[in-house]
N, C-alpha and C positions, 0 to 999 in steps of 0.2 A: 308783453314784459320784455321793458326795457331797466337794468338799475340805474340809479341813478349817475349818471358820465359831464364828463368834463371837456366838448373839443380843443382838441390848442391846433388843430394843423391849421394855418394859413390858408386862404381862397386859393382856385387852382383852376386851371386854362380847364372845360367843361367838351368832354370828345362827345361828338355825334353831332346828331342837326336837330334847330328849334325851329316847331311850324303848330299851328293849327289843322289838327287831323280828324276830322268826323268819319264813325267808321257803320253807321248805323246797321246793325242784322237786319231789322226792318221802316221803313218811315213810318215812325208817329203819325199820328191820324188826330185824332181828338184830341187836344194839348187843355183844360181849362187853364187860365190865363191865372186865375185865384188861387190854387192851389202847387200849378207848376211849372218851372221854369221854361222860357222858350230855347229852343240851341242857339239861340243869338246871346244868350242873359247866360248858361254853360260856361261858352267859348267865355264869357268877358271874365270870368270869375275865375279859371284856373290861365291862362294867357297873364290876369294879375299878375297871380299871385307866382307863379314864377319868372315876368320880367319886374320882377323888384325884389326877383334870388330868395324869398321865405320858402322857394323849392326848387328843387334840379327839374323835376317830370313830372304830371299828374297823371294818368289815364282810369276815366269816369266811366260807370257803366248808367245807366239808366233805366226802369222801369215804371210802365206808364200803363196806371186802371185799363187800358185796353188789352194787354200786356203785349206790347209793341216795344221794342225794348230799343235805344239808344248810345253809343258810345262816343268818346272824344276820347282824346291826347293830346300835351300838350308840352315840347323840354325836353327833353333828352333824356337815352337811356343810357350813357356814357358811354357807350358805343358806337361803330358804325349800323347798327339798324336802327333804325325809325319807332319812338315810342308808343307801340297800337293796343290793340286789343287783346293780344295774343303775349302783349311781351308776360317775363314773370318779373312776380314778390313778392317776396317775401311778408304772409301776410299774419306775423307775430301772434298775438293776445284770439283772432279770431278765429285760430285755431281749437280754445276752449269749447266753442260753443259745435266745434264736428265731436268734441270731447264728451261734451253733452250731447249730443243729438243721439250718438251711438250711446250712454247711454240710455237716455230714453226708449229708442231701439227697440235694449239686450230685455230692458224692461215690459215696453210693449206687447213681446212676445215670451214671457216669462221664463228669461235663461236668469236674471237676475231680478231684484225687488231692488227698488228708491231707499227705500231703509233701512235694506242691507247692513253690520255697519262690514266697513273698510278691510278691516282685518282680514274676515272671514276667506276675503281674495288674496292677501299675499303670500308669502313663502313660512313656510313653517318654524317655529320661531321671534318673527316678527315678533313683535310690543307695538302698536295704536295708544296713545295717550287719554285716559277717557277722565271725569269732572261728575261727581254728584251722583255717580252710578250710567251718565248716560255718555254712550263709544261713539263716537265717529262716522257717520254713517255715509256713503255713497252719494244721497241727494244733500248732506253740509254740506260735503268738497260738490255740489255740483254751483249750490242756491250763498256759495263762500262766506258759510256763516261756521265756517267747523275750527274755528279757535288756533288754524293752526297757522302760526307770524306767514308773511310775502314772502319772505325768503328764506332757506335754509343758516342759519352759521356754519353749518362746515361746507360753504361753498369758498374756494379758492381757486381761483384761477389762472392756469399758467400764462394765458395767455390773453390779455387781457380783451384784444379785438375784434376775437370768439370766446366769451367767455363763458357761454355753457359745457361747448367743445369735451372740456374731460370730467363732466358734470352725470353723475351716476348713476343709474337706478339705484343699486344697491348704496349709493352714500342720499339719495334723496333716503332708502326705509332704515336705516342706522340714525339716521338725526330724529326721525316721525318717532324710531322704538326711544330714545332717550332724551324728548320731549319735555318736560311740563305743562303745562296747558296753563296759561293763567287768564280762561274765562271759561262762562260758562259754551259747553258744546250747541251753538245750535242759536243763539244770543242775540248777537250781533253782526254787522254785516264787515270782514276784515279784505280782500282782496286781496285772496291769495294763487303765489304761483307756481308755489310747493302744495299747495291745496288741490292744486289741477292738476300739476303734474301725476298727485300720487295717485288724481282718481285714472288716469290715463294707464298708468300700472297696472291696477289693481284690475282692470277690465278686459287688457292685452291677458293677461296671466290668469284670467275665466276660460279665457282661449286659447291659451297658452300658440298666439305669433305676437306680431309684432306690431308697435302702435300702427305704423301706417301700415301693414294686412289689416287691423283691429279696424282700420277705417273705411278704407278701401272697401270690405268688403260691407260692414255697415254704411255711409252713409254714401263712400267717393263714387263706386260701381253706379247703386243704383241711380243717382245721379247723371252720368257716363260722366260723370269730371275724368279724361284721360289728361289732365293738364295740373294736377293737386297731387302734388306730393310729397315727403319730408326728403326724400332722398334728391334727387335729377334725377333725369334722363338726361340724355343725353343733347334729344328737343331741348327740352327746357334748357339744362343751358348752351344751350347757342341763345336765347331765348331771354337770358336775365337784362335785365334793367338792373345797369350795377347801383349796389347803394349812398349815396352820401352822407356823413356830418352836414349841421348847422352852417359848420363853411367854410363848404358845396365840394373837400374831397371825396372823394373814393374809397370810402370802406370795408373791408372784409365785410363778408357776411355769413350768417351765424348754423350752428350747429349741435344740435339741443336734445343730443339725444337719451340722455337723465329728465326731462320735462318733460318731452317732447307734448306729450300733453296738453301740454299750457305753450304751448308760441312757436309749435317746431312748421309747421306747410306751409312750402311756395305753394304758388294759383296766378290766373291771369282774370282779366276783366271775363271774356267771355264763359272759364267757368265759370268764373262767381256768383254771372249772374244764373245758371243751369240753378246752383244753388237758394239765393236772390227769390228766385222766381215757383221755389216749392215750396217756400218759409214765407211767401206770400201769401199765396193760396192753399196750404196743404191737404184742403181737397181732393182737389184733382194729382199729388202729388204720390211719386211714391216715399212707401213711410209714415202716410199720413197721421198715423195714432202719439208714432213718436215725435213728428215735429208742430201736433196742435200741444203734447203735455209737455214740451220743452219751454212756451208759449206760457207757460200758466203762470197770475206771479204766486211767488211763494215766500219771498225774506223783504224785508222795507231793508232799508239803508240809512242815515241818518241826513239822507236829503225825509223829507215826504213826499215829493215831483217825485221821486227812482228806487223801483225794485225792482229785484228779482225773478227770473225762468228760472230754466234751466240753463246757466251762464249769461244769455238776455241779461242787455239789460231793458228795461220800459221805463221811457221817461213819458210822464203827464205834462205834457207842455200846457203856455200860457191862453194859448187859446181853447182846451179841454179836446185836446185829441188825442192823439200818445205813440210814441216811436218805438217800435223795439230794436234795437243797436248793437254792437259789439265795434272794438277800437281795437287795435296795435298797432305794437313798437317793435321794434328792432336794432342793432345802431344802424345801419341808414338806409330802417325806410318805416311810414305813418301806415297805417288805412283805415278806411271805417265800410263797416254794410250797416244797414240800419232802411226798418220798412213804414210804413203806417197801412196794418193790417185793411183796417175798414177802409182803403179807399182801394189798396192793391197794387199800392207801390210802392217806389222804395231803390236803392241807387248803391254804390259800390266805389270807395273811393280807394286809388293806393298812389300813393304817392312816392318815387324813390330817394326822396331826404327824411332826413330828423326830426320833420320838422312837423307837427299839429295838421291834423285834417279833420277833425273831429267837426269844425263847426260847418264847411265846406258841404260832411256829409247831412250834415244835420236840417238845413240852410237846402238843400240839393229834394230832400225831401220834406220837408214844410217851407216858402221862402220867407210864413214869416216869422221866421227866427231870425235872428241876425248871425252876420258875420262877423266872425272879434276884426275891432280894429287893426289898424298893422301896426309893431310895436313901434315907439316913439323911438327917435333915438336922446341920450340925454348927452350932451353937450362937458366935456371931463376935460377941467382944464389940464397938464401934465407942470409937477412941479420937482426941482431939482434934490436927494438925501445924498447921505456921503455915503461911503462905502461902509462907513462906521455905522452907518440906521439901520444900512442895509442888512446886514450881515449875522446884524439879531435876526431879523425874518430865514433865516435859510436850517434848512434840518425837513424831514421828511412826516409830513403828518396824514392819517390816515382816515380818512370819508367812509369806508369799508372795508369790509375783511376782502373786497379786495377791490379801493382802490384807493391809490393815493397819488398826491404832492412830491414832488421831490421840489424847492426851493433851491434854489445855487445866485450867486453871487458873481458878474462875471465886471472885471472895470466898475463902471458906474451904474451899469446895469442887473435887475433882481431878474431873475426870470422860469420859468415854471416849467415841466415836464410831468404827463401822467404816465403812471410805470415805464417813465427814464427812456421814453419819447415824444418826440413829435414837443418839443426845444419852443417856449413864447416867452418874450419878454411880459414884461411886469412892468407897467406905470403908475408913480406916485400923484391921487391929488391930494392928499394927506398922509403923516407921517403914517400913520398900520392901515390906509385903506388904500385900494390898487387898484387897477381896468387894466382889458385888456384890448388891444384894440382889430384882432381879430378878430375875434368874437363879443356878443352883448354880453363880457363877464365882467363880473368887481368877485375879488376880495378882501375881506377886513380879516385882522390880524387880532386872534385876543391874547391878554396882560391877567398876572396873577396882579397878588397884591406890591407886589415887590419891583412889579414892572419888568419880570419875567414873559415871552411868547410863549405860550400853553398849546397854541387852537390858532387852526383859522374857519374863516366859515363861507364860504362859496356863493355866489349870489349868481343865477343863472336859470332863464325862465319860470321865472316866477321861483324860483327853490331860494332854499337856504337852507343850503349842508354844512355842518358844521362837520369842526377832520380832527381833533387833536396829533401835539406833536409826539410821535413815537422814537425821533432821538435827532 
């Protein structure tokens, strides 16, 4: 649940304490070294990530095949409270699995049918696009194959540090009502925050309750998850691990009222271990029919080894195993949950930094899956450009409806700001290519045949995001 964003903040000193804390809720006894990591190996992985400043803090919950759990935490909470199993994190798009499990429970109880048109549960007068006679159904939304885009184009946040806060359910419904599908419903996998948000809206309206109350009834309360909520309880707020951006600066939490089903939940390792245990062994869990339904492969992707259940991604590993998983990300958090149902084992990884922990999660589920290598730092040589050359790049560049970079010049320095905040210097590597020093990011400028600057491309985290010059 994370629109592409550029971090333009210098690293600041982190509050809190750093230290390894192992807090086993029960002591694991029989660990198969072929497929499970030792305590020391787990500690070493998360310690390396934090010490290398690839993350501010990481909390991990391990569910072993014998049902025992192990919990580890290392790094800072960003406050005076130590990071531990009860620290609260935004779990982002892992919320989608709760939305899908709610759908499955409602279907198992006969309250809805998976192939019901979503329009059936939206307000009267709403329109949902169809194509070639095929309507978008609840299961299309849950399998990311509805044909709806990743994000609506009427998404224009007033506060880019909390971008979803002012986007409403009605705006989502209005966008869907006016949208024309560009592909057949059910034809292709396309990850859509909008689609899963719409599913949450429809199910909540079916019961006449808020999204939080809907998920509490169908998932959280049955599993005893008292520390998983959309709205912080006072206790959760006290235990919040503050989110950090890629440069290590504290950032705002995200409120997601309009698309809550796509990414609004907050939780802890201890609570998520309850959810993990239920998914790992549905036969001994509340909602057994719903959990089993959610794990069935229903739709392929452009990767032949990756399929979709209801929200859950199901990966076939090179060794022939299977990992069912989902990840999440908001402005200052990255998270992962995954399990091997054949072994009845799994992991939860919660990080209060905007740096992926997917490889850690997959490696902890199956150590035969490798960790991602540390990013290599490319040595870049700065060159001097005249103020006249720098002036060519001054302007306002739109990378997305909610994401502008404004370029200005002060003396001999070219400066970039995101949404008029977080000013940093861009250093020239050559006449039309610049780099940042506070984060690993580069900017190249594009020109037309006459040499006029028409746009820029932001290169960061392996992504290339073009933006057109609008002023």
